[in-house]
RONU-471906 format. One record per atom (N, C-alpha, C): residue in three letters; x, y, z. Coordinates in steps of 0.05 Angstrom, whole numbers, plus 5000, padded with zeros to 4 digits. Layout:
BEGIN
ALAXYZ...
***
This chain:
BEGIN
MET496524184864MET495624414879MET496324374909LYS497524584921LYS498224574949LYS495724584966THR495624394985THR493424395004THR494424465032ARG492624525050ARG493424605077ARG494824375092PHE493724135088PHE494823905102PHE495823695082ASP497723525091ASP498623305074ASP496723065075LYS495423035099LYS493722805103LYS491722865125ILE489522725124ILE487422745144ILE486622465153TYR486622425179TYR485722165190TYR482722175194LEU481222035177LEU478322035178LEU477521755189GLU476921745214GLU476421495228GLU473521405221ILE473221195205ILE470621105197ILE469320935218THR470920815236THR469920675260THR472120665281ASN471320675306ASN473320635327ASN473020355340ALA471420185328ALA471119905337ALA473319735326CYS474019525341CYS476119345332CYS475419065340ASN476318865324ASN475818585331ASN477918465348LEU480018625356LEU482118535373LEU482418735397ALA484018665416ALA484618835438ALA487618815444CYS489218935426CYS492118905427CYS493219105448SER495419015461SER496719195480SER497919435466PHE498619405441PHE499819625426PHE497919865425CYS495419825419CYS493520045417CYS492320135444GLY492119945462GLY490820015487GLY487820055483LEU486520165504LEU483720205503LEU483020505500THR480720565488THR479820835487THR477420865506ARG476821115513ARG474521165531ARG472021225515ARG472221215489ARG469921295472ARG467921075467THR465421155463THR463320965455THR463820855427GLU463420595423GLU463820475397GLU462020615376ALA463120675353ALA461520815332ALA462420735305PHE460520735286PHE461020685258PHE459920925243MET461521055226MET460521285211MET458421205191THR456221345190THR454121285170THR454921385143GLU453521295123GLU454021385096GLU453421685093GLU451321775106GLU450622055105GLU452722235118ARG453722145141ARG455722305155ARG458422285140PHE459022065128PHE461422045112PHE461322235088ALA459022255075ALA458722445053ALA459122725062LEU458022795086LEU458423065096LEU461323115103ALA462622915114ALA465522945120ALA467123005095LEU466522855073LEU467922895048LEU467423185038ASP464923275040ASP464223545031ASP466023745045ARG466423705071ARG467723915088ARG470723875089LEU471723645078LEU474623605078LEU475923635050THR474223635030THR475223665002THR476823924999GLY479223904988GLY480924134984GLY482924185006TYR482624035028TYR484424085051TYR486823895051ALA486723665038ALA488923475037ALA488423285014PRO490523165003PRO490222974981PRO489722684990VAL490422635016VAL490422355026VAL488622335050LEU486922125051LEU485422055074LEU486421785085TYR486821775111TYR487121515125TYR484521445138PHE483321215131PHE480821135143PHE481421015170HIS482721165187HIS483621045212HIS484621265230LEU484121235256LEU485721365277LEU485921165299MET483621065308MET483420815323MET481520635307GLY481120395317GLY479220215304GLY480320055281GLU478719865271GLU479419695249GLU477619765225PRO478719895205PRO477019985182PRO475719755167LEU477019525167LEU475819295152LEU473419185165LEU472719275189LEU470219205202LEU467819355191HIS468319575178HIS466119745169HIS464819615144PRO462219565145PRO460919435122PRO460819605097LEU461119875100LEU460920055077LEU463720135067LEU465819995075LEU468420065066LEU468720085036PRO467819895020PRO468119924991PRO466620174980VAL464320234991VAL462820474983VAL464420724990PHE465520735014PHE467120965023PHE469621005005LEU470820784997LEU473220804979LEU472320934952ASP470120844942ASP469120964917ASP468521254920ARG467021324941ARG466221604945ARG468721784948ALA470621694964ALA473021854968ALA474521894941GLY474721684925GLY476021704899GLY474621894881GLU471921894882GLU470422084865GLU470922374873ARG471722414898ARG472322694906ARG475222764904GLY476822584892GLY479622644886GLY481522554908PHE480622414928PHE482422334950PHE483722064943SER486222034952SER487521774954SER487021674982VAL486821414986VAL486121295012VAL488221105021ARG488921115046ARG490720915059ARG489220785082LEU489720525085LEU488520375106LEU490620275125THR490120275151THR491820145170THR490119935184THR490919685182THR489219455190THR490819255206ASN489519115224ASN490918885237ASN491118645220ALA489918655196ALA490218465174ALA488618205178THR487318165201THR486017915206THR483517875187LEU482418105178LEU480018085161LEU480718115131LEU483218145124LEU483918195096LEU483117965078PRO483617715085PRO482717495067PRO479717505061ALA478117565082ALA475217565078ALA474217805061ARG475718025061ARG474818265047ARG476518325022LEU478218135015LEU480118174993LEU478718254967SER476518114960SER475218164935SER473918444934GLU473118544958GLU471818814959GLU473819034956LEU476318984963LEU478419184962LEU479819184935SER480118954923SER481718924899SER480519094876GLY482319254863GLY481519414840GLY480319684847LYS480419764873LYS479420024880LYS481520234874LYS480920404855LYS482920594845LYS483820794866SER482120854886SER482821054906SER484820944926LEU484920674929LEU486620554950LEU489520544941GLU491220704955GLU494020724946GLU495920584965ARG495020514990ARG496820385008ARG495220235030VAL496220005038VAL495119865061VAL497419795080ASN497219895105ASN499119825126ASN498119595142LEU499619385143LEU498819135157LEU500219125184SER498819185205SER500019185232SER500218905243VAL502218765234VAL502518485241VAL503518455270GLN504118675284GLN504618645313GLN502118555327SER499818555314SER497318455326SER497518155331LEU499518015319LEU499817735323LEU500717675352GLU501317875367GLU502017825395GLU499717685410ARG497317725399ARG494917595412ARG494617305404VAL496217215386VAL496016945375VAL498116765388PRO497516515395PRO499516335406PRO501916315387GLU504316295399GLU506716305383GLU506716095361GLY505615855366GLY505715645346GLY503915685322GLU502015885325GLU500115935303GLU500916175286ARG502816335295ARG503416585282ARG504416555253LEU506216365248LEU507216335221LEU505116225202THR503316065212THR501115965196THR499416195186LEU498816385204LEU497216615197LEU498716795178MET501316825183MET502916995165MET502916875137ARG503016615135ARG503016485108ARG500416535094GLU498116515108GLU495516575096GLU495316875088LEU496417045105LEU496317325099LEU498017395075SER500317265072SER502017325049SER500717265023ASP499017055022ASP497516994998ASP495617214991SER494217325011SER492317545007SER493817794998VAL496117845011VAL497618085004VAL498518074975ARG499517854966ARG500417834938ARG498117874919ALA495817754925ALA493417784908ALA492518074907LEU492518214930LEU491618494931LEU493618664916VAL496118624919VAL498118784905VAL497818754875ASP497518504866ASP497118454837ASP494718614826ALA492518594841ALA490018734832ALA490319034833GLN491519134854GLN491819424857GLN493819554838ARG496019414833ARG498019534815ARG497119534786ALA495019374780ALA493819384753ALA492319644749VAL491219764771VAL489720014768VAL491220254780ARG493120194797ARG494720404811ARG497520294814PRO499320344795PRO502020224795PRO503620294820SER503020514834SER504620594857SER503620464883PHE501620294882PHE500520174906PHE502620034922LEU502320054949LEU504219924967LEU502719794990ALA503519544995ALA502719405019ALA505119385038SER504719475062SER507019485081SER506419315105TYR508119115110TYR508118965135TYR509219145156ARG507719215176ARG508619405197ARG509119245223LEU511619265232LEU512419145257LEU513719355275TRP512019475292TRP513019675310TRP513719545337THR515319325334THR516219175358THR519119095354ARG520619275341ARG523419215334ARG525119155359ASP524419275381ASP525819245406ASP525118985421ASP523218835410ASP522418575422ASP523318355403ALA525818275405ALA527018085386ALA525617815387GLU524817725411GLU523617455413GLU521117435396PHE519517655396PHE517117655379PHE517717715350THR519417905345THR519818015318THR521517845300LEU523717735310LEU525617595292LEU524317355277PRO522717185290PRO521416965275PRO519717065252LEU518417295255LEU516717405234LEU518417515211LEU520717645219LEU522517745198LEU523817515183ASP524417305197ASP525617065183ASP523616945164PHE521016935172PHE519016835154PHE518817015129LEU518717275132LEU518517455109LEU520917435091ALA523317395103ALA525717365087ALA525517115069ARG524516895081ARG524216645065ARG522016675045GLU519816785053GLU517416805036GLU518016975011PHE519517185014PHE520017364992PHE522917354982ARG524417154992ARG527217114984ARG528717384986ALA528417505009ALA529717765013ALA531517745038GLY533917665034GLY535817645056GLY536717915066GLY537617915091GLY538718155103GLY536718335116ILE534218255119ILE532218425131ILE532918485160ALA533418285176ALA533918325204ALA536318505209ASP538518455193ASP540918625197ASP540318915189ALA538818955168ALA538319235159ALA536619375180LEU534619245191LEU532919375211LEU534319405238ALA536019205245ALA537519235270ALA539519455269GLY540419525245GLY542319745242GLY541020015243GLY538420035248GLY537120285251GLY535220355228GLY535320195206GLY533420245184GLY530620185192ASN528720325179ASN525920275186ASN524320175162GLY525520135139GLY524120045116GLY525819855100TYR524519655087TYR526019465071TYR524119355049PRO524919365024PRO523219255002PRO523218955002LEU520918834998LEU520718544997LEU520218454968ALA518618604954ALA517918534926ALA516618784914PRO516218794888PRO514819034877PRO512119074890GLY511719304902GLY509219374915GLY508919264944ILE511019134954ILE510919024981ILE513419094997ALA513119185021ALA515419265038ALA514819195067ILE516919225083ILE516519205112ILE517519465125HIS516119555145HIS516919785160HIS516919715189ALA519119785202ALA519519715230ALA520119955247ALA519519935273ALA520120155292ALA520020025320ASP521120165339ASP521020065366ASP518220105377THR517619955398THR514919965411THR514220255417PHE511820325411PHE510920605413PHE509320645439ASP509820875452ASP508320955476ASP506321175468TRP503721115473TRP501721325469TRP502021545489PRO501421795481PRO501622015500PRO499621995523ARG500522075546ARG498822075570ARG498522365580SER496122435588SER495622705597SER496622745625PRO498422945630PRO499223005657PRO496923165671PRO497323245696PRO495223415709PRO494623665693LEU492223765694LEU491423995679LEU493024245685ASN494124255709ASN495724495717ASN498724455712ALA499424255697ALA502224205691ALA503524435676GLU506024485681GLU507424695667GLU507824625638PRO507624825620PRO508124775591PRO510924665588LYS511324515567LYS514024395561LYS514924495534VAL517524485530VAL518724555504VAL518024335484GLY517224415461GLY516624215440GLY515324335416PHE515224175395PHE514024245370PHE512724005358CYS510624035342CYS509123815331CYS508023895304ARG507623695287ARG506523735260ARG503423745261GLY502223685284GLY499423705286GLY498423975279LEU496223995263LEU495124245253LEU496824375232ARG499124255225ARG500824355204ARG500724175180ASP501323915183ASP501023735160ASP498823535164GLN497423535186GLN495323335191GLN493323435211ILE490923315209ILE488923325230ILE487523055231GLY485923005251GLY484322765252GLY481422835256VAL479722655246VAL476822675251VAL475822415262LEU474922415286LEU474022165299LEU471322085288ALA470521835294ALA468121725282ALA465521885288ASP465622025311ASP463222195318ASP463422475307GLY465522535291GLY465822795279GLY467722985294THR468622905317THR470423075333THR473123115317VAL473823365314VAL476423435301VAL478623455322VAL480823315317VAL483123315335VAL485523395319PRO487723485333PRO489923595318PRO491823385305CYS491723135315CYS493622945304CYS492622665309CYS494122475297CYS493222195297CYS493722055324LEU494922195344LEU495522075370LEU493422145391ASP491522315384ASP489422395403ASP487122185401ARG487621955412ARG485721725408ARG483221755424ASN483121925444ASN480721955460ASN479322225456GLY480322385438GLY479022645433GLY479522835456ASP481822815469ASP482523005491ASP482623285482ILE483623335457ILE483823605447ILE481623635425ALA479123655435ALA476823685417ALA476723965407LEU477224005381LEU477324275370LEU474624365359GLY472824175356GLY470124235345GLY469023975333ASN466723995320ASN465523765308ASN464923815279LEU466023655261LEU465823695232LEU462923665223PHE461323515237PHE458523485229PHE456823725237ASP457923895254ASP456524135263ASP457524385250SER460124395243SER461324645234SER463224595211PRO463524795192PRO465524765171PRO468324765184LEU470224645169LEU472924605180LEU474324875185ASP473925065167ASP475125325171ASP474425445198ALA471925425205ALA471025545231ALA472325405254ILE472725135252ILE474024985273ILE476925065276LEU478325085253LEU481125135254LEU481825425262SER479925605259SER480325885267SER479325945294ALA478225755309ALA477225795335ALA479525825355PRO479025935379PRO481225995398PRO482925755406ARG481725525410ARG483325295420ARG485325205399ALA484425185374ALA486125105352ALA488325305348LYS487625555348LYS489625775344LYS491725775366ALA490825735391ALA492725735413ALA494625495411LEU493625265402LEU495425035399LEU497425085377TYR496525195354TYR498325245332TYR500425455339ASP499525675352ASP501425885360ASP503325785381GLY502425615399GLY504125505420GLY506425355408PHE505925185389PHE508025025376PHE509825205359SER508725425348SER510425615334SER512525735352ALA511725765378ALA513625865398ALA515125645413ARG514825405403ARG516225165414ARG515425115443ARG512825125448ARG511825045475ARG509124915472THR508524745491THR505924605492THR503824775506VAL501424765497VAL499224895511VAL497024705520GLU497224455511GLU495224255518GLU496624035535PRO495323945557PRO496523735573PRO497223485558LEU495623405538LEU496223165523LEU498923195508CYS499323435498CYS501823485483CYS504223485502ALA503823575526ALA506023575546ALA506723285554GLY504823105552GLY505322825559GLY505922655535CYS506522775512CYS507122625487CYS510122645481THR511422425480THR514322425473THR514822455444TYR512822415427TYR513222425398TYR514122715390ARG513122915405ARG513823195398ARG516823235400GLU518223075415GLU521123115418GLU522623075392ARG521422925374ARG522722875348ARG522823135331PHE521023325337PHE520923565321PHE521923815335THR522723785360THR523324025376THR525424195363ALA527424075351ALA529724225340ALA529324305311ARG527024225300ARG526524275271ARG525024545267LYS525324645243LYS523924895237LYS520924825232LYS519225025236LYS516424985232LYS515724965203
***
């Protein structure tokens, strides 16, 4: 059945156990979604998208109710994807293994920038054991499950190449570095395991409120929305501080939020290939879609 969105980012917590330069800092108060609020969010999101990401900012493996949330989402027909810095995966492996709703885990191993160089490969070796165990357990209940080592530091060869060399040896998959250096962004390592790479990402920055609109297009409000841990609805996964607060899911049904003037103006603006929000004007990601059809 066709849904309005392809995916929804449902941030179950914005807290994190690391402070990586990749993510930067948010201005928001640390929050963990309660079971009651999570249930309300599911009620109001059901039918809008088939996939939930338990992430926008924060580390989802920090949430003590993560296994419960996976079960509840599955009961409502959602598939779930997690993006994690992977440091807590060994400790929570048994709670995740065998969860039918869990279809993908993205392992942001660029978080190893916080670890002394001499310790990185030791941690990667420990992580690979957990990844293999998780993939075995998940593919028994969900054959399409994928664990993805994510390295969005392709342009930092000094940091990235030793990790790629380790993965090549660990999975006996030669040619990774050459394939990714040639512009590729994905490479299979083993059944259910892959690596995805990209250049270092710049988060959007808001220009002055009186800045002139810019030419651009975005998939926000077309194939995705985000819901922050406090219920704030935002148009995309890059609005990490809730700058474009469209409404609050805990206060209003989603239809009412999406039909309100601010959301409509944003959607119509991108239909006309122009930005109407300062955050969008300061986001370079929109340039990827500027020449594409809506």
